[in-house]
C-alpha positions in Angstrom: 11.9 -24.6 1.7 12.2 -21.0 2.6 9.9 -18.3 1.2 9.8 -14.5 1.3 6.7 -12.4 1.1 6.8 -8.8 0.1 3.7 -6.9 1.1 2.6 -3.4 0.8 -0.4 -1.7 2.4 -2.0 1.4 1.2 -2.4 4.3 1.6 1.3 5.0 1.6 2.8 7.7 3.7 6.0 9.0 2.1 7.2 11.1 5.0 6.9 11.1 8.8 5.8 8.1 10.9 4.7 4.9 9.1 1.0 4.4 9.0 -0.7 2.3 11.6 -1.7 -0.4 9.1 1.9 -0.9 8.0 3.1 -1.3 11.6 0.3 -3.7 12.3 1.2 -5.9 9.3 4.9 -5.8 10.3 4.0 -6.8 13.9 1.8 -9.7 12.7 4.7 -11.0 10.6 7.1 -10.7 13.6 4.6 -12.4 15.9 4.5 -15.3 13.5 8.2 -15.7 14.0 9.2 -14.4 10.6 12.2 -12.3 9.9 11.1 -8.9 8.7 12.7 -6.0 6.8 10.4 -3.0 7.3 10.7 0.1 5.1 8.6 3.0 3.9 7.6 1.2 0.6 6.8 -2.2 1.9 7.7 -5.0 4.3 9.6 -8.2 3.5 9.0 -11.3 5.6 11.1 -14.4 5.4 10.7 -17.8 6.9 10.0 -21.5 6.4 7.3 -22.1 3.9 4.6 -23.4 6.3 5.2 -20.6 8.8 5.1 -17.9 6.2 2.0 -19.3 4.3 0.2 -19.7 7.6 0.9 -16.1 8.6 -0.3 -14.4 5.4 -4.0 -14.2 6.5 -3.0 -12.7 9.9 -0.7 -10.2 8.2 -3.4 -9.1 5.7 -6.1 -9.0 8.5 -3.8 -6.8 10.7 -3.2 -4.4 7.9 -6.8 -4.1 7.0 -8.0 -3.7 10.6 -5.3 -1.1 11.0 -6.8 1.1 8.3 -5.3 -0.2 5.1 -7.5 0.1 2.0 -5.5 -2.4 0.0 -2.8 -5.0 0.7 -0.6 -6.3 -2.1 1.4 -9.5 -1.7 4.1 -11.2 -3.6 5.5 -14.5 -2.5 8.6 -16.3 -3.8 11.2 -18.9 -2.9 14.3 -17.6 -1.3 17.1 -17.9 -3.7 14.9 -18.6 -6.7 16.4 -17.2 -9.8 14.4 -14.8 -11.9 15.5 -15.2 -15.5 14.5 -11.9 -17.1 15.5 -11.0 -20.7 17.3 -7.6 -20.5 15.5 -4.8 -22.3 16.9 -4.0 -25.7 18.4 -7.4 -26.5 15.7 -8.4 -29.0 16.4 -7.5 -32.6 13.7 -5.6 -34.5 11.5 -7.9 -36.6 11.5 -5.4 -39.5 14.6 -3.2 -39.5 13.5 -1.4 -42.7 10.5 0.4 -40.9 10.7 4.2 -41.1 11.6 4.5 -37.4 15.0 2.8 -37.1 14.7 1.1 -33.7 18.2 -0.4 -33.9 19.7 2.9 -32.7 17.4 3.0 -29.6 18.0 -0.7 -29.0 21.8 -0.2 -29.2 21.6 2.6 -26.7 19.6 0.4 -24.3 22.1 -2.4 -24.6 25.0 0.1 -23.9 23.2 1.4 -20.8 22.5 -2.2 -19.7 26.2 -3.0 -20.2 27.1 0.1 -18.2 25.0 -1.1 -15.3 26.4 -4.6 -15.6 29.9 -3.1 -15.4 29.0 -1.1 -12.3 27.6 -4.2 -10.7 30.7 -6.2 -11.6 32.9 -3.5 -10.1 31.0 -3.5 -6.8 31.1 -7.3 -6.7 34.9 -7.2 -7.1 35.2 -4.6 -4.5 33.0 -6.5 -2.0 34.5 -9.9 -2.9 31.3 -11.7 -3.7 28.4 -11.8 -6.1 25.7 -9.4 -4.9 23.2 -12.2 -4.3 25.6 -13.9 -2.0 26.0 -10.9 0.4 24.3 -10.7 3.8 21.9 -7.9 4.4 24.5 -5.3 5.5 26.6 -6.2 2.5 23.6 -5.7 0.2 22.9 -2.4 1.8 26.6 -1.4 1.2 26.4 -2.5 -2.4 23.3 -0.4 -3.0 25.1 2.6 -1.4 28.1 2.1 -3.6 26.0 1.7 -6.7 24.1 4.9 -5.8 27.4 6.8 -5.3 28.5 5.7 -8.8 25.3 6.8 -10.4 23.8 3.4 -11.2 20.3 4.5 -10.2 20.2 7.2 -12.8 19.9 4.5 -15.5 16.5 3.5 -16.6 15.1 0.3 -15.0 18.3 0.0 -12.9 16.4 -0.7 -9.7 14.9 -3.9 -11.2 18.3 -5.0 -12.5 20.0 -4.4 -9.2 17.2 -6.1 -7.3 17.7 -9.2 -9.6 21.4 -9.2 -9.0 20.9 -8.9 -5.2 18.2 -11.6 -5.1 15.7 -9.2 -3.5 12.6 -7.3 -4.6 12.5 -3.8 -6.0 10.8 -2.6 -2.8 13.8 -3.9 -0.8 16.2 -1.9 -3.0 14.0 1.2 -2.6 14.0 0.6 1.2 17.8 0.5 1.2 17.9 3.7 -0.9 15.5 5.4 1.5 17.6 4.4 4.5 20.6 5.9 2.9 18.8 9.1 2.2 17.7 9.5 5.9 
């Protein structure tokens, strides 16, 4: 079984060189033989379950000894689906309340549908589901979605991350790479 661990260390540095603690955590993951994807908002490490789980203490220790005040970690199986109910798909329990939430709900569904259409268009253009693409393909998909305004929609980063099979931090890293 393969796992991926997304870790962030604080304090963040939004501009300039990455902080020493982030570099130390990335290096500890690489030294453990894990694949790494390093970005300004976090690092993603992938590998076999045993190797990754054994490396987590060394990664956290390296970050903390490098000056981090906090390390946040999220671990999941590679390829594990994340079934999330789209926002706005629930019907109001009492539609006769003074504030008619059906209109807002319908708007959210329309925006969710708009994002789904943008994702479907990019999938057709690239010839595969977003989650099946390799890393360069996923980066290209994010670039195309950005060009088409997908990230102007509320909660779009989470939805795109789910479609890509990556974390939100990875999507933000791809977006930041495009901005540089």
